[in-house]
C-alpha positions in Angstrom: -180.6 -106.2 179.1 -176.9 -107.3 179.2 -174.9 -106.6 176.1 -172.1 -108.8 174.4 -169.5 -106.9 176.5 -171.2 -108.2 179.7 -172.4 -104.9 181.1 -175.7 -103.0 181.0 -174.0 -99.9 179.4 -175.0 -99.4 175.8 -171.5 -99.4 174.5 -168.3 -101.4 175.0 -166.7 -98.9 177.5 -163.0 -98.9 178.2 -163.2 -98.4 182.0 -165.4 -101.5 182.3 -162.9 -103.5 180.2 -160.0 -102.4 182.4 -161.8 -103.1 185.6 -162.6 -106.6 184.5 -159.1 -107.3 183.4 -157.3 -105.7 186.4 -159.8 -105.7 189.2 -160.1 -101.9 189.6 -159.2 -98.6 188.2 -156.0 -98.3 186.1 -154.8 -94.7 185.7 -152.8 -93.5 182.7 -149.8 -91.4 183.3 -148.8 -89.3 180.2 -145.1 -89.2 179.3 -143.2 -87.0 176.9 -140.2 -89.2 176.1 -138.6 -86.7 173.6 -139.5 -88.4 170.4 -140.2 -86.6 167.1 -142.2 -87.5 164.0 -141.0 -88.5 160.5 -143.0 -85.7 158.9 -141.4 -83.2 161.3 -137.7 -84.2 161.4 -137.2 -84.5 157.6 -137.4 -88.3 157.5 -140.5 -87.9 155.3 -141.2 -84.2 155.5 -141.4 -81.2 157.8 -144.0 -79.1 159.5 -145.9 -82.0 161.0 -149.7 -82.7 160.7 -151.5 -79.4 160.0 -153.8 -79.8 163.1 -151.1 -80.9 165.6 -150.2 -79.0 168.8 -148.9 -81.3 171.5 -149.0 -78.6 174.2 -152.8 -78.7 173.9 -153.0 -82.1 175.5 -149.8 -82.6 177.4 -150.3 -82.3 181.2 -148.2 -79.7 183.1 -145.8 -82.3 184.5 -144.8 -83.7 181.1 -141.5 -82.5 179.7 -138.7 -84.3 177.8 -136.2 -82.5 180.0 -137.4 -84.8 182.9 -136.6 -88.4 183.1 -139.4 -90.9 182.4 -139.3 -92.0 186.1 -139.7 -88.4 187.3 -142.6 -87.8 184.9 -144.3 -90.9 186.2 -143.8 -90.0 189.9 -145.1 -86.5 189.2 -148.0 -88.0 187.3 -149.0 -90.1 190.2 -149.1 -87.1 192.5 -151.0 -85.1 189.9 -153.8 -87.7 189.6 -153.9 -88.6 193.2 -155.9 -85.5 193.9 -158.8 -86.8 191.9 -158.3 -90.5 191.8 -157.1 -91.4 195.3 -157.7 -95.1 195.0 -155.7 -95.7 191.9 -152.6 -97.8 192.5 -152.1 -99.4 189.2 -150.8 -97.3 186.3 -150.2 -97.4 182.5 -147.3 -95.3 181.3 -148.7 -93.5 178.3 -146.1 -92.5 175.7 -148.3 -89.9 174.0 -146.3 -86.9 172.6 -145.4 -87.3 168.9 -144.4 -90.7 167.5 -143.2 -93.1 170.2 -141.8 -95.8 168.0 -139.8 -93.3 165.9 -136.3 -94.4 167.1 -134.0 -97.4 167.0 -135.1 -100.5 168.9 -132.3 -100.1 171.4 -133.6 -96.6 172.5 -137.2 -97.8 172.6 -136.3 -100.8 174.8 -134.5 -98.5 177.2 -137.3 -96.0 177.5 -140.1 -98.6 177.7 -138.2 -100.6 180.3 -137.6 -97.6 182.5 -141.3 -96.9 182.6 -142.2 -100.5 183.3 -139.7 -100.6 186.2 -141.5 -97.9 188.0 -143.6 -98.9 191.0 -147.2 -99.6 190.2 -146.8 -99.5 186.5 -148.4 -102.6 185.0 -148.1 -101.7 181.3 -147.4 -99.1 178.6 -149.5 -97.4 175.9 -147.6 -96.3 172.9 -149.0 -93.6 170.7 -147.5 -93.7 167.2 -148.0 -93.7 163.5 -148.5 -96.7 161.2 -145.4 -95.8 159.2 -143.2 -96.0 162.4 -143.6 -99.7 163.0 -141.6 -102.6 161.7 -140.9 -106.3 162.5 -138.1 -105.5 164.9 -140.1 -103.0 166.9 -143.1 -105.4 167.0 -140.7 -108.2 168.3 -139.7 -105.9 171.2 -143.3 -105.1 172.0 -144.4 -108.7 171.8 -141.6 -109.7 174.2 -142.8 -107.0 176.7 -146.4 -108.0 176.3 -145.6 -111.5 177.7 -145.3 -109.9 181.2 -147.0 -106.5 180.9 -150.1 -104.9 179.4 -148.9 -103.4 176.1 -151.0 -101.3 173.8 -150.1 -99.7 170.5 -152.3 -96.8 169.7 -152.2 -95.7 166.0 -153.2 -92.3 164.8 -155.6 -93.3 162.0 -157.1 -89.7 161.9 -158.9 -90.4 158.6 -159.7 -93.4 156.4 -159.4 -91.2 153.2 -156.1 -90.7 151.5 -157.1 -87.4 150.1 -157.6 -86.1 153.6 -154.4 -87.6 154.9 -152.5 -85.9 152.1 -154.3 -82.6 152.8 -153.4 -82.6 156.5 -149.7 -83.5 155.7 -150.0 -86.8 157.5 -147.3 -88.5 155.4 -148.8 -92.0 155.2 -151.8 -93.7 153.5 -154.8 -95.5 155.0 -153.4 -98.6 153.4 -150.3 -98.1 155.7 -152.7 -97.9 158.7 -154.5 -101.2 157.8 -151.2 -103.0 157.3 -149.7 -101.8 160.6 -152.9 -102.6 162.6 -153.0 -106.1 161.1 -149.3 -106.7 161.8 -149.6 -105.6 165.4 -152.8 -107.5 166.2 -151.3 -110.6 164.7 -148.6 -110.4 167.3 -151.2 -110.6 170.1 -150.5 -107.0 171.1 -153.5 -104.8 172.1 -154.1 -102.4 169.1 -155.9 -99.1 169.4 -156.8 -96.4 167.0 -157.6 -92.6 167.0 -160.1 -91.1 164.5 -160.9 -87.4 164.0 -164.3 -86.2 162.8 -164.6 -82.9 160.9 -161.3 -82.9 159.0 -161.5 -80.5 155.9 -163.2 -81.9 152.8 -165.1 -84.7 154.5 -168.8 -84.9 154.4 -171.1 -86.3 157.1 -171.6 -89.4 154.8 -167.8 -89.8 154.5 -167.4 -89.7 158.2 -170.2 -92.2 158.8 -168.6 -94.6 156.4 -165.5 -94.5 158.6 -167.3 -96.7 161.1 -167.6 -99.5 158.5 -163.9 -99.4 157.6 -162.8 -99.2 161.2 -165.0 -102.2 162.0 -163.2 -104.2 159.3 -159.8 -103.7 161.1 -158.6 -106.0 163.9 -158.6 -103.1 166.4 -159.2 -103.7 170.1 -160.1 -100.1 170.9 -160.9 -96.8 169.4 -160.9 -93.1 170.4 -163.2 -90.7 168.6 -162.5 -86.9 168.7 -164.2 -84.0 167.1 -161.9 -81.7 165.2 -160.4 -78.9 167.3 -158.3 -76.3 165.6 -155.5 -74.9 167.7 -153.9 -71.5 167.5 -150.7 -71.2 165.6 -151.2 -74.3 163.5 -151.3 -74.5 159.7 -154.9 -75.6 159.9 -155.8 -72.3 161.6 -154.6 -70.6 158.4 -156.4 -73.1 156.2 -159.6 -72.4 158.0 -159.3 -68.7 157.4 -158.7 -69.4 153.7 -161.3 -72.2 153.1 -163.9 -72.0 155.9 -166.5 -73.9 153.8 -164.3 -77.0 153.7 -164.7 -77.6 157.4 -167.4 -79.2 159.5 -167.8 -78.1 163.1 -170.2 -80.0 165.3 -172.2 -78.3 168.0 -172.4 -80.4 171.1 -175.9 -81.8 170.5 -175.2 -82.3 166.8 -172.0 -84.2 167.6 -173.8 -86.6 170.1 -176.5 -87.3 167.4 -173.7 -88.1 165.0 -171.9 -90.3 167.5 -175.0 -92.4 168.1 -175.0 -93.2 164.4 -171.3 -94.0 164.4 -171.6 -96.3 167.4 -174.6 -98.1 166.0 -172.5 -99.2 163.0 -169.4 -100.0 165.0 -168.4 -103.7 165.6 -169.4 -104.4 169.2 -166.1 -106.2 169.9 -164.2 -102.8 169.6 -163.8 -101.1 173.0 -164.6 -97.4 172.9 -162.0 -95.5 174.9 -163.2 -91.9 174.2 -166.1 -90.4 172.4 -164.8 -86.8 172.2 -161.8 -84.6 172.7 -161.2 -82.0 175.3 -158.6 -79.1 175.3 -157.8 -76.0 177.4 -159.7 -73.1 175.9 -156.6 -71.0 175.6 -155.3 -73.2 172.8 -158.5 -73.4 170.8 -159.5 -71.2 167.8 -163.1 -71.9 168.4 -164.5 -71.8 172.0 -164.8 -75.4 173.2 -168.1 -76.9 174.4 -169.1 -75.8 177.9 -169.4 -79.2 179.6 -166.4 -81.3 180.7 -165.9 -84.7 179.1 -167.6 -86.6 182.0 -170.7 -84.5 181.4 -170.6 -85.1 177.6 -170.4 -88.8 178.3 -173.4 -88.8 180.6 -175.4 -87.0 177.9 -174.3 -89.5 175.3 -175.4 -92.5 177.4 -178.8 -90.9 178.1 -179.2 -90.3 174.3 -178.5 -94.0 173.6 -181.1 -95.0 176.3 -183.7 -92.5 174.9 -183.3 -94.0 171.4 -183.2 -97.5 172.7 -180.0 -98.2 170.7 -176.5 -99.5 171.4 -173.1 -100.2 169.9 -173.3 -102.5 167.0 -177.1 -102.4 166.6 -176.7 -101.7 162.9 -173.3 -103.3 162.5 -174.3 -106.3 160.4 -176.7 -104.2 158.4 -174.1 -101.5 157.6 -171.3 -103.9 156.8 -173.4 -106.1 154.4 
C-alpha cells in the first residue's frame, strides 16, 4: 500500500520528504546566533518559558561566542562521524527566538549562514510574536533561492496553558503568524509539547484537530521533559498532580491516536524529544530516538493504521 505522501511508511516522514526534494540526505547544523527572547529580555517579560533550558538541546560546538561560519564548520565535522555521506546542510537557528532582532541584523546572520559551502537553506526557530511583515519580506526574498523554513514554538493550543508556562503570547497569535508565513510561500513548521501542566489526555488529543486546521508544512511532537533548575521543576514539586508523564509504551499508544487524526499533508519531523540524562529531573526513556521511531512504526503496522486515517472523522 502506498500512501498519499508516496511512500510505504505509515506516516508522512520528514527524511523521505527531504530526500525527494534534494535527492539525498540533508543534515541540519544547529547554530546559536546569540538571540534572546521577548519574555526574557524585558520586551514582554522576564524569566522565559518555565520549561526552557537551551543547554539541554544545544550541541557542544554551539556557542554565540563563535561566528556562525565557525559553528557551521564545526557542525559539519561533528556530524561527519555519523553521517559521512551528507554534503548538503541546513543551518538551524535553534537557540531562543531567532527573529527577535532588527531586519538588518537578521539579514546579516542569515546571509552568513547561507554563504557557507554546502548550506542549501536555513531553519529558523522562533515565536509567533516575533514575526512581522518586514521580517517575512526578508525571508520570502531568501526563499526564492534557498530552502527557508520558519519553525514556530506552538507548545500548546490552550491559552490557559500558555499563560501558565509564561509563554507570553496566545494561540491566536500562533495561528495568525502561521497563516502569514505560509501565505508568503515559506515552509512553515511547528513544535508541540505533550504533558504540559493542567492538560488532560483529551485536551492533548484535541490538539491534533486544531493543528490540522493550520497551514503547517511540518510538525514536531515532544513529550514534556522537565529540566533541572527551571521554574517548572519547582512547580512540579508544588503541584505534582497537575502533570502528565508518559511512559514509553503509553506515549507511543498516545502518538498513534494523534497521528491518526493528523492531516496527512503535514510532514512529521519528530515524534518525541531526547535530552542528555544529566539535565533531566526524571530519568529519560532508555532507548535512543531511532529505536523509539522503530517501535512507533511497528505499532502502526500492528494496528494497521496510518497518519490521517481518522482525520476526516475527527475534523467533522
